[in-house]
N, C-alpha and C positions, 0 to 999 in steps of 0.2 A: 532405413529411414531415420534421419536425424531428429533431435528433439523439436526443433523449430517446425518441421513438417508434421510430426506427431501431434503437436499442440494445435497447429493450424487446422488439422483435420477434425479436431474435437471442439473447436470454437465455432459456434453456430451464429450465422448472420440472421438477425431478425429485423426486417425492414419496418420502418414507420413506428418504432417503439423507442421511447415512451410517447413520442409525438410524431406526426407526419414529417417526413423528410429526414429523420434520424435513422441511421443504420446501427443497431445495437449489436455488440459483440458479446454473445452469451456464453459463459463458461460452464453452464450446467452440464452439457455432455462430457466435459473434461472431468467433472466431479464424479461421474458415473464410471470412470475408468481408473481404478486404483493404481495401476502401474504407471499410467501417464501422470496422474496427480502426484504420485511419489517422486517421479522423475523431475517434475516441475519444482517441487519443494526442495529436492536435492540440489538442483541447479541454482535456485535462488540462494540457498545456504552456502554453496560453494563459491558463488560470486561475492557474497557478502563477507566471507572469511578474510578476503584480501583487504578489507576496510577496517579491521580492528573493532568489530561490533561488541559492545558490552550488554546491550539491551535491544530487544525488538519491540517496536510499537506498531500495532496493526490498527488500521482505520476501519471503523464499523461500516458495514458488517462483513463484506467479502474480504477485507484485509485480514480478518481473523482466520479465514480458511487457509491462507498462506502464512500468516504471521506466526501462529502457534507452532506448526510443524517446523518452520525455519528456526524459531527460538529453541525448540527441542534439539534440533540438529546442531545448533551452535552452543548448546548448553548455556543459554542466556535466559534471563527473565523475560516474560512477555508483559507488555503494558497495553491495555486496551484504550484506544482513542475513540471516545463515545460521542454520540449525539446528546443534546440536552435532556436532563431528567433521568438519566440511566445510572449515574454514579451516586452511591450512598454516603460517601465521606467527602471531606474537603477536596476541592478540585480547582484547577486553573481552567479558564475559558478563553477562547479566541473566536471572534466573529470574522467571517470572510464573505466575499461577494460570490454569488452564484450567477448563472446566466440570467435568471429571472428572480432576483431577490437576494436574500442573505442566508447564510448557514452559520452554525456554531458547532465547535468541537470542544470537548473537555477531556482532561486527564487528571487522575488523582494526584494530589501533591505528595502523598505518602503511600507506598515506599518511594523514596526520592530517586530521581534520575540525574540529580546535580552531579556534574563532573563525569558523567557517563557518555560513551559514544553510542548513539542510537540509530538503528536501522528502521526507517519508516517504510511500512509495507502496505500495499493495496493491490487489488486485482488489476485495475486499469488506470493508466495515466492518459487522461484526455486533455483538458485545458490546464491542468496543474493546480487549480485553486485549492482543492481539498488537501493535496499533499503539501502545498506551500503553507497552508494554515497549520497542518500538523507539525511541520518544521518550526513554525513560529512558537507553537506550544512547547516543543522540546526545548528551544532556546529560552523561553520565558521561565522554564523550570530549572534552568542552569545546565541543561544537557547540550550536547553537540550532535548535530546530524552527521553520522558517519557516511550514510548513503541512503538513497531512495530505491526501493525495489518493487517491481511490478511484473505480473505475468504478461500483460499486454500493454503496448504503447501505441496510441493512435497518433502517428507522426504528423498527419495533416493538421491536427489541432495544436501542435507545437507547445505542449505543456511543459516539456523539459526546459524551455527557455526561462520559465519561472523558478526553476529549482537550481539556482546558481551556487548555492552554498555547499553542495555535496554532489558526488557522482550519482548518475541515474543508471540503474540496472533494469533491463527489460528483456524478457525471454523471447517474445514475439513482437514484431512491429507490423502494423497495418497502415 
């Protein structure tokens, strides 16, 4: 069985979550399978190597699950991309549109990512708004987005169309 099939078998469909009509792709069963999680992180790191990554930025919170191990495999620093009120030192912020409102992401200004090639990591690429906002943060801090990496891409939502500044890596597409 290939990695795509292994991951698909471990991604649970949860109908009507978080609201009626939404089919949520839950990675929790994947997290319970160490060999599959290790294989997913290995595959993300291997795909990212081709893009000359210097730094890995993971989007809170599930992007940390994949981002930290990928950073470790690439021997690269990890930068947390956080929601408001979580960073204790000086940070850069970016606001972005959500389906029903607005969100904000923040990254510490120090240590600097200026001049660095950054891999932006999250668990799922849906509409692309959060990843696009993370990319804007990287650029605002003087970095360059080397690539975007996801465990899952929901192709029907066409989020990759918003991420035109760098290649998109996705292990499984639904």
